[in-house]
C-alpha angles and dihedrals in degrees: 000000000000117000112248097027116125115250110274095013095117091050091048092051093047093049101040103035098086092052093042092049091052090050092048089050091052089052097047104025088215123093094211092052090044091055091048091049092050093047091050093048093049092046091051091049091049092047102040114001098051091066090065113079 
């Protein structure tokens, strides 16, 4: 576990990443851009969204 991560975040990422990556690929039609989009979305959630419960 990484210090500073919200409880359950790692499990969420592990479980949701394949579906989210497929969705990002459908939006971008480029795997590199899809990976960047997913990474950005997860980072924003970790930084900002995870404080809202």
